C-alpha positions as CSV (number, residue, x, y, z in Angstrom):
1,M,25.9,-88.1,-26.5
2,N,25.1,-85.1,-24.8
3,F,25.7,-81.6,-25.1
4,E,28.1,-81.5,-22.3
5,S,30.3,-84.5,-23.5
6,I,30.2,-82.5,-26.9
7,I,31.5,-79.2,-25.5
8,G,34.2,-81.4,-23.7
9,F,35.6,-83.3,-26.3
10,I,35.5,-80.1,-28.7
11,A,37.6,-78.8,-26.0
12,A,39.8,-81.5,-25.4
13,S,40.8,-81.6,-28.7
14,L,41.6,-78.2,-29.3
15,T,44.1,-78.3,-26.2
16,T,45.6,-81.3,-27.3
17,L,46.3,-80.1,-30.8
18,A,47.5,-77.0,-29.3
19,A,50.9,-79.3,-28.2
20,I,51.7,-80.8,-31.6
21,P,53.5,-77.9,-33.2
22,Q,55.6,-77.6,-30.2
23,V,56.2,-81.3,-30.2
24,I,57.2,-81.5,-34.2
25,K,59.5,-78.2,-33.8
26,V,61.1,-79.9,-30.6
27,V,61.8,-83.1,-32.3
28,K,62.7,-82.1,-35.8
29,T,65.5,-79.3,-34.3
30,K,66.3,-81.2,-30.7
31,K,66.5,-77.5,-29.7
32,T,65.0,-76.8,-25.9
33,T,67.4,-73.9,-24.5
34,D,63.8,-71.3,-25.0
35,L,61.5,-73.7,-23.1
36,S,61.3,-73.7,-19.5
37,L,61.9,-77.2,-18.0
38,S,60.0,-76.2,-14.6
39,M,56.6,-75.3,-16.5
40,Y,57.2,-78.7,-18.8
41,I,57.3,-80.6,-15.4
42,I,54.7,-78.7,-13.8
43,M,52.8,-79.1,-17.3
44,T,53.5,-82.7,-17.4
45,S,52.4,-83.5,-13.6
46,G,49.2,-81.0,-13.9
47,V,48.4,-83.1,-17.4
48,F,48.9,-86.6,-15.8
49,L,46.9,-85.9,-12.4
50,W,44.0,-84.5,-14.9
51,F,44.2,-88.1,-16.4
52,V,44.0,-89.9,-13.5
53,Y,41.3,-87.5,-12.0
54,G,39.3,-88.5,-15.4
55,V,39.9,-92.4,-15.1
56,L,38.5,-91.9,-11.6
57,I,35.1,-90.3,-12.5
58,S,34.8,-92.3,-16.1
59,D,35.1,-88.9,-18.1
60,Y,36.2,-90.1,-21.5
61,P,36.9,-86.4,-22.6
62,L,39.3,-85.7,-19.8
63,I,41.0,-89.1,-20.4
64,I,41.3,-89.3,-23.7
65,A,42.6,-85.6,-24.1
66,N,44.6,-85.9,-21.3
67,F,46.4,-89.4,-22.2
68,V,47.3,-87.7,-25.4
69,T,48.7,-84.6,-23.9
70,F,50.4,-86.3,-21.4
71,I,52.2,-88.1,-24.2
72,L,53.0,-85.2,-26.3
73,V,54.4,-83.0,-23.2
74,S,56.1,-86.0,-21.9
75,V,57.9,-86.2,-25.6
76,I,59.1,-82.3,-24.8
77,L,60.2,-82.7,-21.2
78,I,62.5,-86.1,-22.5
79,Y,63.8,-84.1,-25.0
80,K,64.6,-80.9,-22.8
81,I,66.2,-83.0,-20.1
82,K,68.1,-85.1,-22.9
83,F,69.2,-82.2,-25.2
84,K,69.8,-79.3,-22.7
């Protein structure tokens, strides 16, 4: 594994892990009133497109991180829509 891939995996891990506390809080409390619906729609769409881009260029840090992040932000988006 080259240096660039290592940096990519570290960056991907940190940005993916950043979503976990919010997911835990939303799932536990089912409270999403302070979260922006438009932000989570845009975020979910952007992360999905980063995932697709990673697949197209076969970049594993992009693929893995954005797939996991897509799942996490999708959970928040679903809760935001479901528990208005």
